[in-house]
C-alpha positions as CSV (number, residue, x, y, z in Angstrom):
1,M,-10.6,-54.5,44.1
2,S,-7.1,-55.1,42.5
3,P,-6.1,-53.3,39.4
4,P,-6.3,-55.1,36.0
5,A,-3.0,-57.1,35.0
6,A,-1.0,-55.7,32.4
7,I,-1.5,-57.3,29.0
8,V,1.3,-59.2,27.8
9,S,1.3,-60.1,24.2
10,P,2.8,-63.2,22.8
11,M,6.5,-62.8,21.7
12,P,6.1,-58.9,21.6
13,T,8.8,-57.1,19.4
14,A,11.6,-55.3,21.0
15,P,11.2,-51.6,22.2
16,V,11.9,-49.1,19.4
17,G,11.3,-46.1,21.7
18,E,10.2,-44.5,24.9
19,V,7.3,-42.2,25.5
20,I,8.1,-38.7,26.1
21,E,4.8,-37.0,25.5
22,A,1.4,-38.4,25.6
23,T,-2.3,-37.4,25.1
24,T,-5.3,-39.6,24.5
25,T,-4.9,-38.7,20.8
26,E,-1.1,-39.0,20.2
27,V,2.1,-40.2,21.5
28,V,5.5,-38.7,21.0
29,A,8.4,-41.2,21.5
30,Q,12.2,-41.0,21.6
31,A,13.7,-43.5,19.2
32,C,16.0,-46.0,21.1
33,N,18.7,-45.6,18.6
34,L,19.6,-42.5,16.5
35,E,17.9,-42.4,13.1
36,S,16.3,-45.8,13.7
37,P,12.7,-45.0,14.0
38,P,9.8,-47.2,12.9
39,P,8.7,-46.3,9.4
40,L,5.9,-44.0,8.6
41,G,2.8,-45.6,8.8
42,T,3.8,-48.3,10.9
43,F,1.3,-49.6,13.6
44,V,3.1,-49.2,17.0
45,I,1.9,-50.3,20.5
46,V,2.4,-48.9,24.1
47,A,1.3,-51.1,26.9
48,D,1.2,-50.4,30.5
49,D,0.5,-51.8,34.1
50,R,-3.3,-50.5,33.9
51,G,-4.1,-53.4,31.9
52,C,-4.2,-51.3,28.6
53,E,-2.5,-51.4,25.2
54,V,-2.9,-48.2,22.9
55,M,-2.4,-48.8,19.3
56,G,-0.9,-45.9,17.1
57,V,0.2,-45.3,13.5
58,V,3.5,-43.5,13.1
59,A,2.7,-40.2,11.3
60,H,6.0,-38.1,11.8
61,V,9.7,-38.7,12.4
62,E,12.3,-36.1,13.0
63,T,16.0,-35.9,14.1
64,G,17.5,-33.0,15.6
65,G,19.2,-31.7,18.7
66,L,18.3,-32.6,22.3
67,D,16.7,-29.1,22.9
68,S,16.3,-25.9,21.2
69,A,19.8,-24.8,22.8
70,S,21.7,-27.6,21.1
71,R,20.8,-27.1,17.5
72,P,22.8,-29.1,15.0
73,I,25.5,-27.1,13.0
74,M,27.5,-28.1,9.9
75,R,30.4,-30.5,10.9
76,G,31.9,-31.5,7.4
77,R,35.3,-29.9,6.7
78,D,38.5,-30.9,4.8
79,G,36.9,-33.5,2.8
80,V,35.1,-35.1,6.0
81,R,31.5,-36.0,4.9
82,D,28.6,-38.2,5.8
83,R,29.5,-41.2,8.0
84,Q,32.9,-40.0,8.5
85,I,31.4,-37.1,10.4
86,Y,30.0,-39.3,12.9
87,E,33.0,-41.3,13.0
88,E,35.1,-38.3,13.9
89,N,32.6,-36.9,16.2
90,P,31.1,-39.8,18.5
91,D,29.7,-37.1,20.9
92,L,26.8,-36.6,18.2
93,L,25.2,-39.8,19.5
94,F,24.6,-37.9,23.0
95,V,23.7,-34.5,21.6
96,L,21.1,-35.7,18.7
97,R,18.1,-37.7,19.3
98,T,15.3,-39.2,16.7
99,T,11.8,-38.8,17.7
100,F,8.5,-40.1,16.3
101,R,5.0,-39.2,16.6
102,A,2.0,-41.7,16.6
103,L,-1.5,-40.9,16.2
104,V,-3.7,-43.0,18.5
105,V,-6.0,-45.1,16.5
106,G,-7.4,-47.7,19.1
107,H,-6.9,-49.6,22.5
108,N,-7.2,-52.9,23.9
109,A,-8.2,-53.1,27.6
110,G,-8.4,-56.9,27.8
111,E,-11.6,-57.3,25.6
112,G,-10.1,-57.0,22.3
113,W,-9.1,-54.2,20.2
114,K,-11.5,-51.3,19.7
115,Q,-11.0,-48.5,17.2
116,I,-11.7,-45.9,19.5
117,L,-9.5,-43.5,21.7
118,P,-8.3,-44.8,25.2
119,P,-9.8,-43.3,28.4
120,L,-6.2,-42.3,29.4
121,P,-3.2,-41.8,27.5
122,P,-0.2,-43.9,27.8
123,R,2.2,-43.4,30.6
124,L,5.4,-41.4,30.1
125,H,8.7,-43.4,29.8
126,Y,7.0,-46.7,28.9
127,S,8.2,-48.5,25.8
128,V,6.9,-48.2,22.3
129,R,7.3,-51.1,20.1
130,I,6.1,-52.2,16.6
131,A,3.0,-54.3,16.5
132,T,3.5,-57.9,15.5
133,S,1.8,-59.5,12.4
134,D,-0.7,-61.1,14.6
135,E,-1.6,-57.7,16.4
136,A,-1.9,-55.8,13.2
137,R,-4.2,-58.7,11.8
138,A,-6.3,-58.7,14.9
139,F,-6.5,-54.8,15.0
140,T,-7.6,-54.5,11.2
141,E,-9.9,-57.4,11.5
142,V,-12.0,-55.1,13.5
143,G,-12.6,-52.7,10.5
144,F,-11.3,-49.7,9.0
145,A,-12.7,-46.9,11.0
146,Y,-9.3,-46.0,12.0
147,L,-8.5,-44.9,8.5
148,G,-11.0,-42.3,8.7
149,S,-9.3,-40.9,11.8
150,L,-6.1,-40.8,9.9
151,L,-7.5,-39.0,6.9
152,S,-9.1,-36.2,9.2
153,A,-5.8,-35.4,10.7
154,T,-4.8,-31.7,9.7
155,D,-1.2,-31.4,10.7
156,I,0.3,-34.3,9.1
157,P,0.6,-35.6,5.5
158,S,-2.4,-37.8,6.2
159,D,-2.8,-39.4,2.7
160,E,0.9,-40.4,2.7
161,V,0.4,-41.8,6.4
162,V,-2.7,-43.7,5.1
163,A,-0.9,-45.1,2.0
164,A,1.9,-46.4,3.9
165,N,-0.1,-48.0,6.6
166,V,-2.2,-49.9,4.0
167,R,0.7,-51.2,2.5
168,L,2.6,-52.1,5.6
169,A,-0.4,-53.7,7.3
170,G,-1.1,-55.7,4.1
171,E,2.3,-56.9,4.0
172,Q,2.1,-57.9,7.8
173,R,-1.2,-59.8,7.1
174,G,0.5,-61.5,4.1
175,E,-2.3,-60.5,1.9
176,P,-1.2,-57.1,0.4
177,Y,-3.6,-57.0,-2.6
178,A,-6.8,-58.1,-0.8
179,F,-6.3,-55.9,2.1
180,A,-5.7,-52.8,0.0
181,L,-8.9,-53.6,-1.9
182,Q,-10.8,-53.8,1.3
183,A,-9.1,-50.7,2.4
184,G,-9.8,-48.9,-0.9
185,R,-13.5,-49.6,-0.5
186,E,-13.3,-47.8,2.9
187,L,-11.6,-44.7,1.6
188,A,-13.9,-44.6,-1.2
189,Q,-16.6,-44.2,1.3
190,C,-14.8,-41.6,3.3
191,L,-13.6,-39.6,0.1
192,R,-16.7,-40.0,-2.1
193,A,-17.2,-36.3,-2.3
194,D,-13.5,-35.9,-3.3
195,Y,-12.7,-37.9,-6.2
196,A,-9.3,-36.3,-7.1
197,R,-8.0,-36.8,-3.6
198,L,-9.3,-40.4,-3.6
199,S,-7.7,-41.0,-6.9
200,A,-4.3,-39.7,-5.7
201,L,-4.5,-41.5,-2.6
202,L,-5.1,-45.0,-4.3
203,R,-2.0,-44.2,-6.5
204,R,0.1,-43.6,-3.6
205,M,-1.2,-46.8,-2.0
206,A,0.3,-48.5,-5.0
207,L,3.6,-46.9,-4.7
208,A,4.4,-46.9,-1.0
209,A,7.2,-49.2,-0.4
210,P,6.8,-51.4,2.7
211,T,9.9,-51.6,4.9
212,G,10.7,-52.4,8.4
213,A,7.4,-54.0,9.4
214,A,7.6,-56.6,12.2
215,R,6.9,-60.1,11.0
């Protein structure tokens, strides 16, 4: 029996990163361009040749040296600051990197999106791209169970990630207010025993600025 064909989404977005670490619960990717990662809360997708797409939500971004032995040092001197530092030190593009971490919130093995973990992690060195508007809509039409997964994450600013994701997904769907209301109802159920956290989270949802989502 031949393996399932790789899923090819219509008009996928360009790659924004490459997988450098992967588990069934999270993906770490190096951004294709320094300091140009997908924004916090963005839906991202990794597809492979096993016929599975994995959906993640960007939960952490950082820029630093390529390894622990090449930590960045101060480069500014004699009035050279900010962008000028990069212009005078073009080698920085080769000794620095931007990475982002995405929490896995679902997968599609050819039968539609499911908000459960995939049976296997994405493959290393495969491309990461931002979900299209249609893909974000299809995933969120399944429901809001994924928000509970994000809320329960303990080593990220989970409330900030949830707020940013709701805003970005609402913008991608073209109905930010209606989507926020639906998400708010789910969050109210998840946090019914913690009114203070719920109230603060809803305020963050109103303040989070949507930027950079794929259209």
